[in-house]
N, C-alpha and C positions, 0 to 999 in steps of 0.2 A: 753306588753312585760316584762318579768321578769327582775328586776334590776340586774345589774352586780355587783358582789362582789368587794369592793374597792381594795382588795389585787390583784385581777386579773387585774383591771385597772392599778394598779401600775406596775405590771409585764409587761403589754402591753406597757406602756409608756417607760419602760426601754428597751424593745426590739426595739421599734420605734427609740429611741435615738441612740442605738448601730448601727442599720441598716442605719441610716442617717449619721452616722459619717464617712462613706466612706470606711471603711475597713471591708471586708467580707471574712471569711474563710469558706471553704466547711463544716467543722464540726459545725461552728456557724449556718450556714443556715439550716443544718439538725436538729440542736437542736431547732431552731425557728419553723420549720415546725412541729416537734413533739409537741411543746408547743401548736401550733394552733389546732392540732388534739385532744387535751385532751377533749375538749367539745365545743359546739356551743358558750358558753359564752366567751371562750378564743378567738375564731375567731372573734366574734362580738366586743369584747373589743378592739382588734387591729384595726379593721375597724373604730370603733368610734374614736379612737385616731387619725387616719389618717384624718378623716373628720374634727375633731376639729382643727387639725393643719392647714388644708386648710382654714377653716373658720376664723382662727385667722387673716389671711390677710385682711378679710373684717371687723372684729370687733375690731381690735387692738387699734382703737382710743378711745374706751370706757375707762374712768378713772377707773371704777370699775374693768375692766379686767386687766388694768395695775397694779393696787394696789394688786390684788390677785396674779398675776404672780410674782410681786416683793416679796411678802410674801413667795411664794413657793421657789423662788430662794434663799432667805435668809436662809431657812431651810436646804439648801444643803451646807452651809458653813463648817460644820464639815467634810463632804465628801471631799470638795475641799482641806482641809488641810491634809487629810490622804495620806500618801506616797503610790505610786504605783497605784493610781486610776486616771483615766482620768477625768478632770473636764468638758470637753465639753459635753459628753453624759449625765452627771448628770444635767448640766444646761438645756440642751434640754429636758430631761425627766421632770424636774420640770416645765418648761414652758408648755409642752404638758399636764401635769397633771393639771396645773392650768386652762388651757382652758377647758379640759374635765370635771373638777369638777364643773364648774359653768354652763355648758350647753349653749354654745354660741347661739344656735338656739332659746332656750327658753327665755333667758333674753333679747335678742336684736331682737325681731321680726321685728321691723321697719327697721333695718339695713340689714336684710338678703336679698340678691338678689332674684328676682323671679325665675331665672334659677337655676337648681341644681348645687351645687358646683362640679367641675370636679376634680377628683384625677388622676394624671398621673403616669403610671408605665412604666419603660423602662429598657432595657438590653443593654449591650455593645456587641461587636463582641465576640463570643465564650461563652457568658454568658447565662444561663437559670435560670429562676426564677418562683416559684409558689407562688401565693397569694390567700388568702381566703377573699372574698368580704363580705360586711355587711349581705347579705341574705344567706350566706353559700356557694355560688357559688365559685368553684375553677378555677382559671385561671393560666395556665402555659405559660409563655412567652418564645419563642425561641430566638435564637441569633439575636442581632441588631433589637430589636422590641420596638415600642412605642405605647401605647394605653391610652385612657382616659375613665374614668368611671364616669357616671352621673346617679344617682338614683333619679328619680322624683316621684311625687305622682301617675302618670299614668303608667309609664313604666320604665324599667331598660335599660339604653342606654350605649353602648360601641362604641367608635370610634377607629378603628385600623388605626393609622397614617401610619405605615409601619411595615414590618416584619411578624411574624406568632405567633399565640396563639391558645391554646386548651382551650375549655370551658366545664366544667362539671357543668351544670346549675341546680340550686336549683328550685324545682317545685313551681311555683306561678302563676296560671292562671290569677289572677287579675292584674298582672304586667308583661306584655310581656317582654321578654329579646331580645333586638335588637342590632345586631352588624352592624355597617356601615363600609364598606371597598370598595375602588376603585369605588365610585359612586353608589354602590348597597347596599342592606340591607339583613341581614340574621335574620329571626325571629324564636325563639325557645321557647318551653315550656317543661322544665324538660328533658333535653337531653344532649348528649355529642358530640361535633363537634369541628373542627379546621378550622381556616380561615387564609389565607396567602395573603398578599398584597405586591406585588413587582413591582415597576415601573408602578403603575396604573392598573395592571392586578391582578385579585383575583382568588383564588382557595378555595372552600368550601368543606370540607370532613366530611360527617356524619358518626359517629361511633355508636351512639345509639339514638333511638327516631325518631323524625321528625323535619325537619326545612323547612322553605319556603324561597327561594332565589328570590329576586326581583331586577331586573336590566334591563336596555335597553328596558323598557316597556314590559318586560316579567316577569312571575312568575312561578316558578317550585318548586314542593315539592319533597324533596329527601327522599330516603329510606336508611337504614344503608348499608354502602359500596359504596354509590354513591359519586362521586366527581363532583362538578359543577365549571366551569370556565367561567369568563366573563371579559370584559374590554380589554385593550390593542388594538390589531388589530382586535379582534373578534367583530362582530356586533350582537351576540346572546349569550344566555346562553347555553353552551355545557355540557352535562352530560355523564359521563362514569362510568363503574364499576372499582373499584380499590381494591388492597389488603390492608385492614386496618392495618395489622401488619407492612407492609412496610411504609405506610403513617405516622405512629406514631412512627417509630423507633427512631426518634430524641429525644423523651421523655425519652428514656433509654440510651441516650448518644451514639447512633449508627446511621449510615447511611446504609440502606440496598438497594442495587442495584440488579436488576434482568433483564439483557439485556438492561440496559439504555445506550444510546449513550454516549461515553466518554466525549464529550463536555458538555453534561448536567450533568454528574456525577461530572466533574471538577467544573462547576458553583455552584453546590450544596455544594461541599466540601469547596469551597472558602467562603461561607457565614459564616463559623465558625472559620476562621483563618486569621490572618494578613499576614501570609506567603502564597502567592497565587500560585496555580498550573497554568501552562500555557502550551498550546499545541504549540509546535514549528513547527508543520507540519499540515496543514489543512486536510490532508488525514486521520488523526486520529479521526476527529470529530465524525464520524458515527460508530466507532468501538464499538460494544456492550460489556459491561462489567458487571460483577456481583460480589457479595460478601458483607460482613458486615464489616464496617469500623468504627473506633472510631472518633467521631466528634472532630474537632479542631487540629488533629495531621496529617497535610498534608504531613509531611515527611514520616510517616509510610504508609499513603495511597499511596504515590508515589512508595515506595519500594514494597508494596504488588502488585500494578498494574504491576510493572516491573517483578515481580517474576512469574506472572500467564499469562499475556497478552503480545502481541508482541510490547511492548513499553520499553523504557529505559530512565533513568534520564540523560539528556544531560548536565545540569548544575544546580547548586543550590547555593543560598545565603540567606541572612536574609530576603529578600523581596519576592523571587519567586523561584519556582522549575520548570524547563522546561522539558517537556516530548517530546521525539522524537520516531519515529519508530525504532524498534530493527533491526539492520543490520544483 
């Protein structure tokens, strides 16, 4: 594999430090994604920095590592004294750079665990995030999602703890790409699909290529436009045809409904907002609704529903918006 230029590694360490500092603005995230797309080396550098940081937890007892990290931190002293600059990202960048520079895996083979190091990605309610993995695979996490990535010698493993993610998988037949969710697995080679795990029930939507879904002692191969569901109360894998544009509308910050029962539309909208929609009358549950709505703005969704459908906003506060039948 071609060595990564040191300047790119330094930029990757800086991005890593800023993103771990806990403050993210949309413009900063867009700039980061643009930086990752410059080349495979940029994406690989960031993935290497993340892996090195995770490995630091295993290797930090090494005197050699501590000495090199201390040296890197000392070099940041002029930065720390500069007015207007945050010292925390600089220190973190220096630590990450020290770990990456010495190659934890190479210098400490005896201390490396047999299992691949897991890297955890997560989003908060209303947050969406795109990451580039070490092999070039792009992962887009939807609202309130957590997943773990483990790349071993035999295969690439993803565990979706909860939430929803889209995978644009880099082609590598020698290392199958496997997503585990809700007790089943989804195996893909060079394809694009999304997986959702909610309360132990999973939905797998194939957008391009082919995937094999294995669950409940069944195996089914999907074609583009297929959605497979399993888990929950179902005792089998159920496959149906869906509209890919509707299924992926969340990646564009929209929710597209076409004849969806209002109860289901409300549940979907509530995934993206801390202000919850609630049906004040059970008779509204099966009312079919349609339209395109902006994720995370439940007040606007409620107003739009009241303008087009026989519902009205009965009450609203900072916690919930109650919908009732229009009189």
